[in-house]
Each structure stands twice: as C-alpha cells, then as structure tokens.
N, C-alpha and C positions, 0 to 999 in steps of 0.2 A: 903527640900532645897537640900539636897545631893542627893537625890534619881532624883530631878530634873536635877541636874547638870550631873549625870550620864546619864542621857536619852540624854541630848544636846550633850554630849562627845559621845555616842554611834551613835547619828545621824550624827554627823560630820564624823566619822569614815565609817559608811555606805555610805555617800555620796561619800566619798575619793575612796571607793572600787569601787562602780558603775562606776566612771569615769575611774578608771583604766581597769576595764574590757571591757568597750567600745574603749579605747584606743588599748588594745590589739586585740580584734575583728576587727577594723579598719585596724590594720597594717596585720592581716592574711587575709585580704580579698581582692585581687587584682581586682578592677573594673574601668572600663573608666568613667562610669558616676553612680552616689549612689542618690538615692532619698527615700523620707521618708514620709510613711503615715499613719494614725491612722487606727486600725483595724475598722471593720465593717463599711468600707467606702462602700457607695451604688455602685452598679454594674453599670459600664459605667463612673464612675467618673475618671477624668484626672489625672494622675501620673506625667506627663511630657511630654513634645516635645521632646522623644528620638531621631527622625531622625536629627532634628535640632541641639541638644545638641551633637552630635556625629560628625556633621560636614557634614552631607551628604545633598546631592541635593533632595529636597522635590519632585521635579517634576519626578525625576527618580525610586522613590522609588517602584512604582507600577511594572515598567518594570523590576528592580533589584529583585522583589520578596523578599521585606523587611517583615521579619517576625521573631519570636521567633521559636527556633529550638530545644531546650529541657529544662528542669526544674525538679526539684524534686516533683514538685505538677502539677496536671492536669489543665492546661488551667486557672490560676488563674489570670493570665494577657494577654493581647492581645494588638497588635498594629494595627493602622490604616494606609495601605499601600496608603492611599491618602494623608495624612497630617504628618505622621510619630509620631502621638501621641500614648503614652504608658497609657492605661486605664484599669482599674479594670473589670475583666470578670465573677467573681464569687465572693460570699460573703466571705470576708477574717476573720477567727476567729484565733487570734494569740495564743489562749491558745490550740486550735488544732494542730497548725503548729508547735510551739516551746514550750518545756517544760523548766521549771526553769525562772528564773529571768534574764537572761542573753540579749544580743541584739538578735532579730529576725529579720535575714537578708534573702531574697531571692535572689540567684543569677540567672540571666536570661543570655542566650546565643540569642544574635539576629545576623541573617545571611543575608547577602545581595550578590546577584550576579552580575556576568557581571562588574567588577571581581569579585570573591568569597572573602568576608570580613566576620570575626566574630569579634563581639562587645560584651562586658561583662557589664552588667548593674546590679547594685544592688540595691533593694527595701528592707529599712527596715520598719519593721511593729512595729510602736511604739503602745503602750497600751493604751486602754480605759478602764475605770473603769465601766465595764459593769457586773461587779460580785459581791455579797456581800459576806462576810466572812460566813462559814458556819462550824458548830461543825460536827463530826461524827456522833453523839446522839444528842436527844433533851434533854434527861435527864441523870444526872450523881448522883450515890447514892455512899456516902463516910461513911464509919464506923470509928469513933474516940473515941478513950477510953477516959473516963473521966480524966484518970491519964496523959494523953499526955500534955507535957511540953509546955509552951509558946513558940513561935518560930520553932514549928513544920512545917514541910512544907508537902503539899500533891498535888501531880502533877495532873492538869486538863487536859481534852482534848484541844489540841490547834487547833485552828479554820484554816481552810484552804480556801485562796481566790485564785482563779486561776490568778487573774491579777498580774502583775509584777510590780517592782519598787515602787514607792509611792502609787499605787493603790493596793498594796497588803497589809496584816494585820500589822497596825502600832503599835496599843496599844490595850489594855483590860481595862474593866471597872468592878468592882463589886458593886454589890447593897449594899447600906449603911447597917453595922450590927455591934453589940459591939464586937465580939469574932474574928472575920476573916478579914484579910487584903490580899491584892492581891500582889504577887511577880514575875516578868518577869525575865527569863533565857534565856541568848542566847546561843544557842546548834549549834554552825557553822551559818549556814543560817537560822536556824528556831529560833522562839521566843516561849518559853514554859511558860504557866502561872503556878504558884505554888499558892494554897491556904495556907496561913501562919496563925497558931492561935496566936492571940495577947492576948487573956485572956483565962484562965483555964476554962474548961467546968464543968458543973455540972449537971449530968442527972436528978437528983433529981428535979431541976428546969425547964429544959427544955430538953426532950429527943432527938428532931429532930430541925434542925435548915435548912431553906429555903433560898437560895440565887439565884441570877440572874447574870450570869457571859455574859458581852457583849463585842464582838470583833469589832472594829471598824478600817476601811481601812483608808487609807490617799487621797482618791480621793475628789473631789471637783465637786457635794456635796458628802460628806462621806457615804458609806454604812456600815452596822453592821449586826451581827448576834448573837444569844443569846444562852447560855445554862442554863438550870433549875439543881440547884446542891441542892441535899437533903442530909444534914449531920446527920448520926444517931449516937447518943452517946451511947459508950459501957464503961463496967467497965475492970479492970485488966491491962493486958500486957503493959509495959509501957517502953520498949526497941525494938529498931528496927534493922531490919539487915543493916550490913555495907558493900559496894562493897570495893575490894581493889582499884578501879579506877573508876572516874566517867566517862571516855571514855576509850573504849577499841579499838583497831584497829588491822588489819591483812589484809593479801593479798592472794587472792585465783585464781588459774589458772582456765580459762573458760573451760567448756566442761568436768569438773571432774565427776566420777560417783557418783549417788546417794547413801547417806550413809556416804559419807567423812565427817570426821570432820573438821569444820572450826575453832573453837575456843570453850573454855571452860573458863566461868566465874564464880568466886565465892564470895559468902557474908556470913559473919558472924553475930551472933546475940548473945550476952553475957547472954541471958535470958536461964534459964535452962528449962528442959522438953520439953514439946510441945509449949512453949513460945518461944524455941531457936531452934526449927526445920524451916529449910529454904526453902522454894520451889520457883521456877522460872517459869515465865510466860513473854509472850511478852506484851508490853505495849498496851493500847486499842488503840492508835492512829497509830497502825503498819498498814501498807498498806495490804488489803487482798492479793494483788499479792504476795508479800514478803512471807506472810505465805505458799504460795503453793512452793516457792522455798527453804525456809529453815526451819528446826525444832528443837525445843527446849525442851531438856530433863529437866522435872520439877524437876528432884532430883538432877543431877550431875550438871546442867549448861551447858551441851553440845550442841553446834549448829553445826548441820548437814546439808548437802544438800541434799535436798528433790526433788527438779525438775532440769530442764534444765538451766545450767549457760552460756548465751550468752554476752558476752562484747558487742556486737554490738546493743543489746536491752538496757542494763543497765550497766554501768561500774562501777557503785558504790551503796552499798546498806547500808542504816542507820537504825538501829533498836534499838529500846527503849525495855530494857528488866528490867523487875520488880521482885525484891525478896520479899517475904512476910512470915512471921514466922506463926506458928500456934497457936499463943495464941489467947486469947478472950478479947478485940478483937485482931485481927492481926494486926501486924506492918509491913509497907512496906518501901523499898526504890527503886530506878531506877539507871539504868546507860544506856550508849549509846555505842553501838556496831558498828562501822564502817568497812565494808568488801570491799577491793578494787578487783575488777575482774581484771587479768592480761589477756592480749590479747594473743591468739594463732592462728596460721594461719590456719583458719578452714574456710574461706570464699574464694571461688575462684572469681576471676575478673569478672565483668559483662561488657558485650558488647553491647553499644546502638549506632545503625546504623540510621543514618538520612539520607534517600535517597533524593538525590536531582534531579536525573535522572536514574529513574528505566528503561526506554528504551532509548538507546543510538544508534544514527544513525551511519550506517556501514563507513561511510565516516568522521568519528569524527577525530580530529587531535590529535596525540600523546600528553597527558598532559591534556586532558580534565576530568575535575572533574566530577567524579561518584558520591560519597556519603562521607558525614562527619561521623567519627567514634570517638566516645568517649568510654573511658575505665575507669571504677571505681572498686574500691575494699573496701569494708566495713571494711578490718582490718586496722590497724594504722602502723605507722612506716615503716620498710621495708618490713612488710607483706601488706602493702597498695601500694608499689610502683610496677608498673606493665610495662612490655614490649610487645610491639605489632609489628606483623610481619604477612606476607602471607605465606600460604602453597603451595609450588609449584604451582605458577602461575607466567608465563613470560608475561603475556600479559597486567597485572596491577601492580602499586605497591602503597606503603601507603609512603606518606610524612608527617612527623610531623610538627604539628602547633607550634605556639609560645605559646600557653597555654599547660600546661602539660597534658598529657594523652588525648591529641585530635589530630585526624590524618584526612588525605584527601587520598581519594582513586581514582587513576587518572589512566588513559589508559598510557600505556607505548609504543605500538606498533599499528599498522592500523589493525583495524577490517574488518573480511570478513564475512557477515552473511552467505553466502552460504558454508562457512565451518564451522562456529560456530554460530547458531543463539541465544545460550544461554550459559552464563559462569557460574560456580558454583564457587565463589570466597570463599576461607576459611580463615577467620582470627584469628589467633591464640594470645591470650594473657595470659602472663605468669607473676605472681608475684616474689618478690625476697625474701619470705620466706623459712624457713628450714622445712620441705621439700617444694620445690614450688609447686604451684597449678596452673594449666592453665584451659583455657576454649576454645572452638572452636565455631565460629559463620560463619555459611554458609550465603553467600549473592548472591542472584540470580540478574545476569544483562542481560536483554534482549537487543539483538541487532535489531533495526527496519532496514527495509529493503530500499534499495536504488535502484532505476531503473538503475543498470549497466549491465544488461545481456540481451541479443538479444534472442528472441524466436530461438529455433533450432529444424529443423526437422532432424528426424533419417534416412531419405534416401534422397538423391538429386543427380542427378533427378530422377525422377520417372516413370516408363514406365507401361501403360495402354493398355491392349489388349480389343478393344471393339468391340463386334459383330456389324455389320450394322443392320440398321432397328430396333434399339433400341426404347423402349418407352419413348416419350418425358416426362421430368420431372422425370424420375425415377433416382435413386442414382446409380452413376456409380463407385464412389470412395469415400474414406473418407482419408482425409489428416490430420496430427496430429503434432503439435509442442509443444515443452515445454521449459517452461522458469525458470530459476533456481532461479528467484525472487519470492517473495511471494505477496498475496493479490492482490490490483489492477495492482502491477507491473507486476504478472504473469497471468493475465486474457489476454487470447490470443483470437484475432478477425481475420477472416480471408475475404480475400477479392482477386477477381481475377483482375489481372492487365490487363486492357484494352488497346488495340492499338488505331487506329485512329477512331473507330467504324464505319468502313466501310463494306461492304458486303463481303471484303475478310477477314475481321478480325474474324477467325474461335472462337477466344476466346469469342467472344460475343455470342455464342450458348451455353455456360457453365456458371454455377452459383454455387457458393459456400454457405452454410450455414456459417454466420458469426459466430456462436457460436460453432457449433458442426464441421465443417470443411467438412462436405457432400458435393461432388461435384455432381451435377445434370447436366445433359444434356437437353437443352432447345429445341432441335430437334432431329429429327431422322436422323443419317447419312446414306450416300450412299458410298459405297466402291467405286463404279464406278466413283463417283465425288471426292470424298475426301478419299485419302489413309492414309493420317497421318498429323498430325498438331501438334503444340506444344503451349502450354499456361503457365503462370506462376501464382500462387497463392502466396499472400503477408500475412504474418503473423505479425500483430502487437499487442505488449502489451499495456495495459492502464496507463503505468507510464507517468510521467511528467519530460522531455520530452519522446514521445514514442519513442521506438525503434522497429525496424521491420527486417524481413528477407524473402526472399521469395525462393520457390521451383520451379524447371522446370519439369512439367508434359508432358512428350510426348506420345501421344495417336495413337495408331495402329488400324485402322480400320479392322476386320477380316471381309472376303467376306462370304456372305451367296449365297445360291441358291436361288435367288429373280427374276433373268431375263430367261423368256423362250428363246429358240434360235428362232433367226428370219431370215426368209427365203430371200436370196439375188436374188436367181435364181431358178426358174422362178419368175417373177416379181409379187408383190402383187398387186392384183386390186380389190377393193371393199372387201377388208378383207380376201381375198381367193387368195392363191398361186397356180395358174395353167399356164401352158405353152404347146405350141404345136410345137412337133420336127417331121421333115421329115426323112425319111431313106430310101435309096434305097432299093430293094429288092434285088438286086443281091450282096449285102454286105457280107462278111464272118464273121464267128464266131470271137467274141472278138473285133468288131467295137465299138468304142465309139458312142454312139446315143446322150446322154444328160449327164449333170451333173448338179445335185442339189448342190447349195451354200448356206450355211448358217453360221452364227456366233452366238456367245454368248458372252454377255457383261459381264458376270462372268469369274472369272480365277480358274486357277487349275482344278480339279475333276469336278467342276461347270460348267465350259466352255469347258468342253472335250465332243465333240458331236459323236454321232455315228448315221449311218443311217441304217434304214431296211424298207423292204417294208411291208406295211399293207395292200395292196390290188394291185393284178395283174391280168390281165385276162389269161395270160399263162406263167406259172411257169418254161416252158423249153425253151422258146425263149430270155428272157431277165433276166440278172443277176445286183444286185446292189452292190457296194463296200462298205463295213461297214464303213470305215474309210474315205473315199474320196468323196464318193457320186456320184460317176461315174456309168453311165447306160451303159451296152455294151450288145451286142448280145451273146447268148450262142450258137445258131446254126444259119445256113443260113435260109432263109425264104424258106417255102414250098411253093406249090401251094395252099395249104389248109388254109393256114395261114389266119386269120382276115387281112383285110388293116387297121384296127383302132384298137390300144391297149391302155388301161387307165392301169397308174401305180400311186398308191398313197404311196409316201414316208414319212415314219414317222422319224422326226429329234428329238432326245432324249440326254440331257445331262446327266452327271454322278453325280449328286448332290444326297443328302442322300434321298431327295424327288425330283425325278426327274421332270423336266418340258419339255414340247414336243412341237413340232409344225409340221405340216403335208403339203406337197405339191403335187399337181396332175400335172403329167406330161403325155400328150396325144401324143403317138407316131403313125404316118401315114406312112404305107408303099407305097413309090410311085416308077412308072416304069421310068428308066433313062430319056426317051424322055420327059416326063412330067416336069422333074426338069430342063432340059435345056431350056424349052419354058419360063418357070417361071423365070428363071433368067436373060434372056434377055428383058423382060418386064419390069422388075424390075430396070435393067440397064438404060434404057430409060427414066424411070419415073424420075431417079435419076439427068441424065443429064439436063432435061428440068427442073425441080427444080433449081440446081445450076446455071443455066444461068439466070432465073428470078431473082435469089439473086442478082448476079454478076450486072444486068441491074440498079437495084433499088439502089444497093450501089453507082454506079457510078453517077446516078443523084443526090443522097444525097449528096455526098461529092463536087460535083462541085457547088451545092447552098451553102453549108456552107463556101467554098473558096471564092467566090462572096462575101458574107455578109462580110466574114473576111477581105478582101482587100479593101471594103468600110469603114469598122471601122477604119482600119490603115489609110486611108488618113484623115478622119474626125480628128482622133487623132492628126496626123500631123499639120492639119491646126490649130487645137487649139493651140497646142505648139508653133506654130511660131507666133501666135496673141499675146502672153504674152510679157511682158517686158523682156529686156535681163537680167536685175539684178535679177529678180523673179526666171527665169530658173537656172542662175549661183548660187543662193543661195542653192539649192537642189541638183544641180548636185554634190556637195560636200559629199553628202550623200550616193551616188550609192554604193549599193552591188553587183551589177550584171552589165556585161560588153556585155550584148547581143546587137542586133540590132533593135529588135522590140520593138514598142512602141505603145501601143493601150489601150484605156480605155473607159469605159460605164459607164455611171451615170444613177442611176434611183432611185426611190423613191417606199418605201412600208410602207405603212398608214403614220406616221409622222416621219419616219426614213429614211435617205438619205444614199446612199449606192454607192459605186465607184468600179468597176472593171478593175484592171490594168493589163496591158500584163507583159511580163517578164523583160521590162526595169526597172530599180528600180532608174533611174536618177531623178524621180519627186518627191522624198521625201518619198515613201513608205518604210516601215520597215518589213522585213519578221522575225515573232517571232515563234519560236516552242512552241506549246500549249501542253497541258497534253494528250488531245485525239486527237490530229491532229496537223497539221501544220497550222499556223495562219498567215494571211496577214494583217496588221493593217493599216488604211488608216486613216491619221489625219484628223480632222475637217478643218483645214486651206487649204486643197487640194479640193478647187473650180474653176469653170471656172472664166475667166478672167470677164465675163459679169455678174457672180452671178445667172445666171440662171442653173437649175437643170432638166437634162432630166429625164422625168418619163418612164422609157422604160418597156414594157411588151411583148418583143418580143418573137421568137420561137427558137432563136439562141440557140444551144446546141453545145456547142465547148469547148475542153480542151487544155491546152498548158501545159506539163511538163518541168520542168527546174531545174537544182542543183546548189547550193550556197554552196561550202565547201564540208562538209559530209553530207549536209541536203538536201531534196529532196521534191520540191513543186509542186503544180498543180493549175493552174489558171483555173476557170470554168466560162462559159457563165452566161448571166443575168439569164437563167432558172434554178431554185432550184430543179427540179423535180427529180435530182440524188442523193439527200439526204445531199447536202450541206447545212450549218445552218449560218445565216446570226446574230451575235451577236454585240450587242452595245457594245464598249469597252472605257475605260476611256479616251484614247488618240483620239479617233476617232471611225470609223465603221470599226468593224471587220468580216471578213470573214473566218469561221472556216472550215477546210476540215479534216472530220474524216479520222484516220488512215486506216481504211480499204476501203476507197474509192479510190484505185488505179487501173490502167489499167494492168490487169494481165489477163491471160488467164483463171484464175479460176472464173473471175468475170462475164464471158460471160452469165452464166444462171441465174444470179442473177439480173443484171441491162440489160435488153434489150435494154435501151436507149443507152447504151455505146457500145452495140455490133456493131452496125454499123459503129461507129467513130474507134473503136478500130481495127474492120478489114480492115477499111478504111486506116488508119493509116499504117498497115502492106503492105496493095497492093500500097498505094501512099505514101510511106515516102519522096520521093521526092519533095512534095509539101511544106514541112516544117511545116505542120500542127502539127507534132508529135515532139518535139524538146526537146532533154534531153542534158541540159547543162552539 
C-alpha cells in the first residue's frame, strides 16, 4: 500500500511538472497561430487552413505568393496557394525531430507579398506510442555473494523508450520468484530499476537464478520490452563500497582541451585486503557517445575530457559511475555524475537569405523589397544576440522586422542597369559576445533591363563616295548602331526610310539588311544622271515599346570614264561623222577651213577632249589645233595640190582608259568664180521656199479665222437662247473678264466634253493640276436643248490667257497636239501638260503648232493669240 501511494504521488508530481513545462514553452513561443498534430501523420494530411486563420483573402493567395519561407527542417510542411491549407509534406517522426520529453514545436514563417507580410505559425508534434521500451542488452548477468544481506540492491539496465510523456516507460515488472523484488528509483527524469534481495541466498541450494524484467510504457495499448537476468550466487565478500554522494554535479566550459579533469569521485569499502580495493567504471547504460567525450580513471576515479565539448550539441551530460571492490564476489555501488556545459561564444552568426526577387527591373521604385534576411546564432544569451548591417552600399538598405533577427533588404535609390547590371550586396552580422564574432554574406542582385535607350549611330551624317556603274546588289556601305540596353531591347534592326515611292525617290534604289546593316545598291548609278542623293536608315530595337533613331547617308556619285566623245560637227549620219567643206584656192596660210565640234558627258579629265589627225592626204597643207579642233591652212594652195583632201580627226578624252571617236572632213579647193555661182543659186532657191511657206501660212490662218468666227457666233446664239436667271447664276463665278465667249461640245465614246473660250462667265473653273493646267467643266454645263454636239472636226486652234499668276491655254477639239481629256469628279476635265506651250523651242517638236505659232507672230492683230 505504501509503495502504491508513493507511485500515485510521483504520478501527480510528474503530471504537474509536465503541465508547467508546456506553459513555459507556450510563453516562450510567439506565434500568431498554433496547431497540434500527432506524429506519423500521413503525407498530405491537413493541419489547418492557415490562410483563413490568418485572416487572409483566399482568392489572392496565389497572386501574393503565399508560401513557407523558412524552417529548421526541409519541407516537412507545405501550403496550398489555392485554398490556404497547411498540410503535411513529409513523414514526421517526433523522436527524430525533438529529443527529450518536452513539447516538440515546429515554428514556421509564412510570407505573402503585395504587400509583404510575415506570419508565424507553430505546429506542435504530439507523441504517438509507436515505440516499445527496449533494454540496451538482451541479457544481464549478476554475481551476488551468498553472504549478501537482505535488502541489498543491484542496479539493472534501464529501458529506453523514444516516445515521450505517457508513452514513455511508466513502470517495470519482475517475474515472480522467492528471493528478489523490484524497486524503482527516480534519478531526475529517469526511472532506474533495482533488484532488491528479499531473502538470503544459499549457493548450496541454488547457485543461479533466472529472472525476467519487463518494462511497460503508458500507451494505449501498452507496449513492453524484456530483459533476461541471470543471478550467479557467490561466496565471501559481504561489504560494498560507499560513495560520499549519490549525485555529483559540476560545470564545464565548452571547447576545453582534451585531458582536462572534470571531477573526481571517491568511494570507500570497509573490507580489508582485496575486498576493500575499489575500482571505478561507467554504468552499463551510459550512452556510447558519452564514452567518446569523457574518460574515467578506474583507480583514481578522475573523469577527464576525451573528445570535443560543444554546448550547442549537448548542454548537459548525465553519467552513471559504478564502484566495485575486488572481493569474491565483488560488491558494487553506483552514483550519478551531472556535468553542465557552460556556453562560450564560439559560433559565428548564420545568415539565411530568402530571395523574393533575384532579378529587379531597373525602373523599380525606391523601397522595393529585394529579399528577406534572417540571422541566427547557435550560442545563447548575449552570445546569441546579433546585429545586422550592410557593408559600404548606398543603393540598398536593411529594414528590421517586427520579429527579432529578421530584416528586409530594400532599394534606397533608383537603379540603372546601364551603369551597374549586377550588385554585390555584403551583409554583415555581428553577435554581442566577448570577443564578438561576425560573418559576411554576399548577396547578388541582378538588374533586369528596361527599354530606355535608343539605338545610337557612331557617326551621323555618313558620307559615302560611290563610283558610278556599280554592280547592282553589291554592298556599298555598312551602318551600325549600338544600344546600351540588353537582350531583345538591344537587338537592332535596320530599314531604309522610304519617301513617296515615286521614280524620283532615289532611296527606293537602295536596300539595307535588317540584321547586319549592310546597305546594297539595287541599281547601277549614272553620274551623268544622278550626282548626289540622300537617304535615311532607321535603326529600331526590339523592345516594348520599340525605340529608334535614324542616320542620314549622303551619297556622292564619282564619275568614271564611261562616255565616249560625241561628234557634233560634222553631222553624224548613219553612224559616221563626215562633212564636206569648200575653201577657195586663193586663201592665205592660217585661214580657218573647218572646225570639228565634240563633247563628252563625263567631267574632269574624263571629259577633257584632245583632237589629233589620224589620217591626212597632205601634212604640209592643213593643220589641226589640238585643243579647239580647228582646221587651218598651213600654207597657200599651189597649182600642183589636189582639189580634194580627206582628213580623219581623232577625238580622245583623258580618262585612265581613253575613249575616242573619229570624224571625217572632206575639203574641196574651188576657184572663186565657182563659189559665187553656187551662192546665187542657193539664194534663189531659199527665196522661193520662203515664198511658198508664206503663201500656205496665209491660207491656213484665214481658214482658221473663219471657223473661229463661226464658232463665236454659234456660242453667242446659244448663250442668248438660255434663260436670264441661268446666266446670272453662273456669272457670279467669273474668274476672267475677257470679251471672248466661245464653246464647242463633242463626244468621245460614252464621255461628253466641252471646250470653252477664255470667258469664264459660264461657270467654268480653272484649276492648276500637278502635270499642267486643268480646265474643269462641271456636268451641269449642258445646252438648253439638252443636245450634245458630237464634233470631230479638223480645227486646230489655241487661245492663251492669264488669270492672276497662272497661265492657261485653250485648245480646239482635235487632240493631236498631246492634250489629254480626263473625266473629273465634278465634270469633264481637259488637262494641258506643262510642256505643251507655244514657245520657239517647240517648233521642231510639234509641227502642227508651227504654223499656228508663226501665224500668231505674223498676224497678232487678228486676236488669235491673246495673252491676258
């Protein structure tokens, strides 16, 4: 009964102690949410809805990157970003995570962005009875003297159960026997079984006793482990050694040198001789790892340091030491040695970086969070307090968090990738120990490019000197633009800036390779047609939006000797330049006989012509000026000189490869009388030709005048037959104040046209066109009777007049002189090209106009040529 009462009392104190430990742990852990799950929970099992319990919007968790950012173990828990559920990611073994019987709590940090928030969640791993108690050995052999008095105690191996709390070893059971009973002693947190002798042993009756010791835990169902005990009964030695204390305690600094004495224990035995000699040894249940750290002198009882002492690995050691005499059988006793390790500042702080943005755009605003930094120190007390700063960096700064040893790395100023595309940020963490220890952590921050730079040409404008007659399609130039941006923002493409795509747009004859910038000429240029032109090349990057710049390319065509001299005089007929010149026989030396005229379309030396005689019948009679091409007599004609002389003149330019042409001049020497007769005959023929031409001109002009007068009469009659209101309506639009009113209507195909004289009072409108002067006749200008005259006469007559600074010409119905009838949007349009003007230069081009033009000069008083 007394033993049962003591057990209940011990159970009550154990429960109270466990409850106090839980309260202390709860006070030390600061968390927003606390969950509890049993160990060995299946993977994927839900711990709780952390997003909902934290008060977050479930719908925004995915966009805010809801996740676990740190933890002391790798990926034991994960969160579902879709619904905020915290679930088990890997199998959890409480015994592997937490040693001892205290509360096993996992502290998790959960981060969300936009804005950045850190939440702290604690998950307590409750124990499950998944382990059975186990003894270090399967068998235990004891040697007990028969003289051992009743009540003697013999320590047995304690069973170990990795489970904690009620699932750990709760009690021991001994198999029924006559001589031994079981006693349990509490040594701190451990329960040690002792075998107690209840009745004296008699070796002569029984020299060995076989017992079975069972260790039972408090789980439901309970688990147990067994130990086979063999007791061998000995004779003699009846006194055991005695320690001065049951429990020895001492303190030891970590990192002490091996061989340092920790403590010396001492036990005495009142027996004499060998039965009183005491030796020391570690207890059988001492952890083998402890034997690697400490050594025990079997004679002196000194405990020395053997291995490394590390406070962070183990802060306290509990050793069971056994003292045994040398009697037969030997007698033993035991004690507990507790060694407390004192912390020394021997651990540098550790920096853990959780990068939220490894790449930061260069247009990021100041205050943008780059990374989360947590600092830890395995030391305790002031040795574990840490201060964190940045080393020589003005672009970034550290902002402390509400949680101790948590910092945010943020931008302090604007970033520019073109100046620095990568930043090496050095974080320095220093503890408060003596002496202080520090650690440096290098954090790389890459700056991503933003398209904020235009392509730039190294030279603008560019001057290109290109020889004419270049090969079409050949490369003539390579333009290159550089962009300070990177990747696609620096990928430059090229294109020629086109004009209106007309024939005059010389830029349409060049092309540029969009990737390499090679400029190719699409045609062969001719210096004589084009001497210089300008085009623009646009360089555009591939950014969004794209940026571009252009370069002006000024092309100067260089002349080449590609045009041979052209003979102007003598005239070229059938591909041969040949002329006949007559000279009187009585001319003196130095008389100009003939002159060879030539020109070269090239310039410079390529167009500088030299004349030379390639063939001549008499070198003494005629001479050629090398530069002017004049042929002069070198002497007077003699009676013996031939009457006909042939001279072949070679005209050659001064190009690198000379080009030449030849002209043949036939010189006939005639007597003075023959020359006068030929001159009279030619004069008579010319007079007859001029008379014939004047006669035909008079007849033609008279016919045209008559037809013109008839047309005026018809027009006046048509105007008089119209209603008064109709005429007055269009008289308001008169742009010309002449006196002539004449019109002719005619049809060509299904189109209707009207030619109107210079009086504009009938509603016609003169409009300048791009290719000439345009007379627009609206559709409403029809005759009063509605009839249209289909006229196909032979009248060829024109009237010129001026309105303001514009000059116009009306042409009769026959379109053979190059006029073009174009239907307009407002009526029928007569387009008169700019080059169709009555000038003296056109006499040789439009024979149909020569007669009219000359007649206008001879008979200007008739009024057929009116220049308003």
